[in-house]
N, C-alpha and C positions, 0 to 999 in steps of 0.2 A: 275813618271813624276816629273821633277825638275822645280820649278817655283820660284816666288819671296819669297815664305815662307822659302826657303832654303838659301837666300842671307846671306853671312857671314858678310855683312855690317850692317845688321839689328840689332838694339839695342832696349831694352825694358826700359820703365820708371820704371819698377821694377828692381832696381839697382842690386840686388843679382843674377839676371838672366844673366847678362853680363859676359861672360867668365865662366859661371857656368860649372863645370865638366860634369854634367849630363843633366841639364834642362834649357838650354838657350831658347830663344824665337823660335829657329829653331826646337825644339823638341815638346813641348806641349803634353806630355803623359797624358792619362786619368787615373782616379782612382775613387774609392768610399771612401769618408772620412766622419768623424763625427766632425763638428766644435764644439767649446765649447758651450754647452747648446743647440745644435741643433741635428736634426736627420741625419742619414746617407744619403748621396746624392752624385751625380757625381761631380767630380772636375777635374782640369787640373793643372799639376805642372808647375810653372814658378819660376825658381830660388829656393829660400828657402821658397816659399809660395805656397798655393793652391788657385787657382781661382775658385770661387763658381759659377757654371753654373746656379743653381736655382736662386741665387740672381741677376745675370746678366739678366736672363730672366724676372724676376719681375721688374727690372729697365728699361726694354724696350730696351736693347742693342742688341737684336736679332730680326730678322724678316725673313720671307720666310723659305727657307730650313734650314739655320742655326738655326732658332727658333725651327723648328721641331726636329732637331738633339739635341739641348740643352734640349728640353722638354723630349726627350726620355732618358735623363741622369739625371733627377731630382729625381729619386727614389733610392732605396737602392741597385740596381744592374744596370749594363750597358747592360744587355741582350737586351732591346729594341733598344738601340743605335747600338749595334752590328748587329742586324737584319736589320737595314736600309741600310747597305752596304756602299760602297766606296763613292758614290756621296755625301751622307749626311756628311760623315767624312771630305771630302775635303772642303765642304762648311763651316763646323764648324771650321776647322783648319784655313782657310783663314780669317774668321771673327774674330777669337780669335787673330790672328796675327795683324790684323788692330787695335783691341781694345788695345792691349798691346804694340804696336809699340811706341817707344820714339818720333818718328817723325810723328805719326799719327795725322790726322785732329781732332780727338776727344780726344786728350790726356788730355786737361784741364778738360773736362767734366768727363771722366772716372777716372782720377787720384783723382778728388774731391770725388769720391765714393769709394775710396780705402778701407776704414774701413768696407764697406759692401761686397766688392768684394773679398778681400784677407784675408786669414787666415794663420798664421804661421804654416808651416808644422809640426814643433815640437809639436804644441799644438793640433794636430788633429790625433786621431787614424785612421789608414787605415784598410779597410776591403777587403775581396775578391772582385775583380772587378765585378764578375758575379756569378750568381747561376749556378754552374757547373753541367750540367745534366749528362755528360759522360766524362771520362778521358781515353785517350789512350796513352800508352808509346811505342815509337818506339825504334829502335836499329840501327839508321842510322849513327852512328859514326864508320867508318870502322876501324880506328886505335884502338879504345877501343875494338871493337869486336874481332880484331885480337889478341890484347894483352891478353884479358881475355881468349880467346880460347886457346892460347898457354899454359896457366897454367893448362888446363885440357886435351887438345889434342895437344901436341907439334908438331906432324907431320901433323895435319889437323885442324888448328885453326878456319878456316871459313867453315861452313857447305855448301853443294853444292847450296843451295837455296839463299844464302846471296846476291849474285850479280845480282840475277834476281828479287827478291821480297823484298819490304820494310817490314822487320820483325817488328811486334808489338804485344802488348797484351793489354787486357782491364784492366785498373787500377781502383783504388778505389777513387771516387770523394769525398766521405764524410770525408776523412782524409787529405785533402789539406788545408793548412793554409798559411797565409801571413808572410812575413819576420818579424822576431822578436819573433815569437811564440816558446815556449819551447817544445821539443819533449821528450817523455818518452822512455827510452831504452826498446825495445820490448823483450818479452819472447816468446819462441817457442821451437819446437823440434830441437835438434842439434845432429848430429852424425859424429864427425870427424873420419878419417881413423884409428886413434889409439884406438877407442872404438868399441865394438862389437854390442852394442844396443844403440838406441837413448835415450837421456835424455831430460827433459824439464827444461828450465831456461832462464835467461837473455842472449841475444845475446853476444857472445864474439868477434864478428867480425863486428862491426857496421861501416858502410862506408857512404860516400857521393857520389853522381854522378852529375857532371856538365852538365846541359842541357839547351836548350832554350825551353821555353813554347810558344805554338802557340794557340792564341785565335781564335775560329771559329766565323765568321760573319754570313751572310745569309746561311741558310741551303739548303738542297735539299729534294725533295719528296722521300718517301720510294719507293724503286724499280727503282729510276732514278739516274744513276751514274753522277758524276761531271766530265766533260771532262778535260783533262790535260790543254788545252788551256784556260779554264775558272777557273781553280782551285785557282789561286791567288786572284780572286775577292771574294772568300769565306773566306779570312783571314782578321781578324779584327785587329790583333796586336800581339806583342811579349812581353815576360817577361823572366826573369831568373827562372830556375827551378832546385831544388835540390831533386833528387829522392833518398832519403835515403834508404840504403839497408843493411839488416841483412844478411851478406854473408853466415854465417854458417847455418842459418835457410833456406835460399834460396837453398843452395847446396844440402840439404837433401830432400827438398820438390819438386824441380822444374821438376823432371822427373816423368811422361811423359808430364805433361800439362803446365809446365812453372811457372813463379813467382806467388806467392800467399801471405802468411803471411810475407815472407821476404821483401815484398815491400809495403804492404797495410797499414802499421801502421802509416805512415806520409810522406807527400810531402810538401816541402816549396817552395813558389813562391814569387818573388818580386811583390809588389802591383801595380806597374805602367804598363799601357798598352801603349807601344810605337807603334805607328801606322805604317803601311807600307809606308804611305806618308812621315813621318819623316825620314824613312830609305832609301828613294829613292837614295840619293847620294852615298850610301854605298853598292849598289847592285854590284854584280860581276858575272863573268861567272862561271858556274859550272866547277869544275876541269875536265880536259880531262881524260877519263878512259884509263888505259893501253891497249895496242893493244890486249892483251890476255884476257881482260874482255869482257863479252857479252854486246852488246848495249842494252839499255832499250827496253822492248817490246813496240810496237806502242802506247798502251794506256797510257804509262808513258813517252812518248817522244814528246817534243814540242821544236822547235828551239828557240823561244823567251825565254822560261823558261831556256833552257840550256845557253843562252847568258847572262841572268840577274837574274837567280833564286837563286844564292848564296848570302850570306851576308858576307861582310868583317868586322867582329866584333871581337875585342880582348876580350878574356875571362880570368878572373883571379880567383884563389881560394886562400884564406888565412885561416890560423888556429890560433885561440887564445885559449891558454890553461890556466889552473889555475897557472901553473908555470911561464908562460910568464907574466901574469897579476901581480903575486906577485913580480916580478922583474921589473915591470914598463916597460916591453918590448912591442913593437908593435906586432900586428898579423904577423905571418911569412907566406910569400908567398910560396905556395906549387907548383903552376904551372901557366903558362900563355900559352894560345892557341888561336885558332881562329875558328869561326863558318864556315869558308870556308872548313874545313876538313870533313864536313858531306858528306857522299857518295850519299845521295839522297837529292833533293831539297824539300823544304816544300810543294811546289805545287804537287810534286810527292807523298808525304805522303797523301795529301788530295784526290788526284785522286785515289790512291790505296785503301784508306779506304772506299771510296764510290763505288768502282768499282763493287762490288757484289750487290749493291742496298741498302747498309746501309744508313740511313738518318742521316746526321749531323744536329745539331741544334745550333742556336746562343748561345754562352756561353760555348760550348764544349771546352775542353782543350786537346791539344796534348803535349807530351814531345818528343823531337827529338831523345832521346837516348844520352848516354854519349859522349861528344865531347872531343876527345884527339887529340893532334898534333902528327906528326910522331916521334919527338924526345922526350927524357926523361924529358925535361923541361916543356912539355905541356900535361902531363897525367891528365885525368879528374876524377880519383878516387884513393883512397888509395890502393885498390886492385892491381892497376897497379904500383903505385909508390913504394909500399913495396913488390912487387912480391909475392902477396898472403900472406903477413905477414913474409916472409923470409928475407926481407931487411928493417930493421926499419929506419924510418925517424928521423934524429937527429935534434933537435930544439935548438935555441939559448939559451934557458933556462937550457939546460942540460938534458931535458926530451927526450924521444924517443917515437915514435908512429908506431905501426904496423897497428892498426885500432884505431878508436875513443874511447876515454874514457869519463866517466861522467864528466861534467863540461866544456868540450871542446865546442868551438863555431866555426862553419864553416861559412865563409863569402865569397860570390861570387859577382863579379862585372863584368860589361861589358861596353865597350866603342867602339864607331865608330869614326874614324878619317880619314880624307882625305884632301889633300892639296886643298885649295880653298873653304873649307866648315867649318862650325862650328862643333866642336866635340860635340857629344851627347852621353848619356848613358842610361842604363836601370834601374838605381837605384840599391840598394843593396838587396841581398838575404841572410839573416842571420838566423841561428838557433843554439840553445844551447841544449846540451843533459843533461837530468835529469836522476837520477838512476831509474832502473826498480822498479815496485811495487812488 
């Protein structure tokens, strides 16, 4: 639903928000932050600042449903707010827009409270937005699935089930961290084709995977599936997600049960929850399937979801290496793609996950799977860019990368742009690799 909160003419009295690349007044993503000298609590990004929901509540700026929503975000997690669902989010978003509007009737009053309401984002550590009960990683990027499949099965890259069922696996929630956290290179069993027996040691083929994270809002009762027509109402928001992958460990362990230690060591997410409401102007029709592809089974097919279930969102990956830093060179862009290339909509992921009766809960997190574009410039992992390590990536520093090395930093960014609307973003998803223990 597009309304006055999306108007490109709207400006904020928070000057840094106006024309901000990610967080103008038209976005207002949620977070959990720790202000100087204070406890972790819910906040909202506005330009270069964080708006303090607890302080605004104490100052009497909310009442009714917006107050109930703000109160649900005053603790150290946003799970209670996610559980309230869309109506509460919409009410909070509209009230926040009015409070922060440069032309708002209350501008003088609220601007006088600036020192209590706003904190510089650079001064506030950000935490996981929710206590993540469960994490599921999907495989919905068909171009990545095809590219990866070709490396192992050149004549049959996609398995027969791929175009019928959204493939996924249960990931590890305990090792998810917010942007900026350092990850330790994992160790595990590795057995390349050149060796006769496996050995144990640090991963030699550490990689990133560019994904969207999907936060679950209201859940469902155990044994009660979520219908595809209702699935979107169970989505609380989106973030960027880097599903770090130890390719050599994964290749040895994944048959017959799938990913385990090659994935469970670390996952990085951007700390901001960009709501479905903020993304409304950037909804798009799901790509029409080729005539040779099967239509989704009825439980995964909804006309409204097919018409507006995709997201037109540009996705970028950058690499900053020790060599680039030593020469004062900027991060090198490795790829630029778009979330429209997902084969399954997010609503289809929700409907499928619950179709057997699995109960989703507020604060659960999905990964979409690696998002790659059809061309070489939009590949979402080094596995694809380097053709499994056979085609090294040449960097401006003179370095080359087949896979990631210690000291490398991977940076992911996402932006939504459409004529007639303000550009918004998801914030940065960044992680740096430390040597194995």
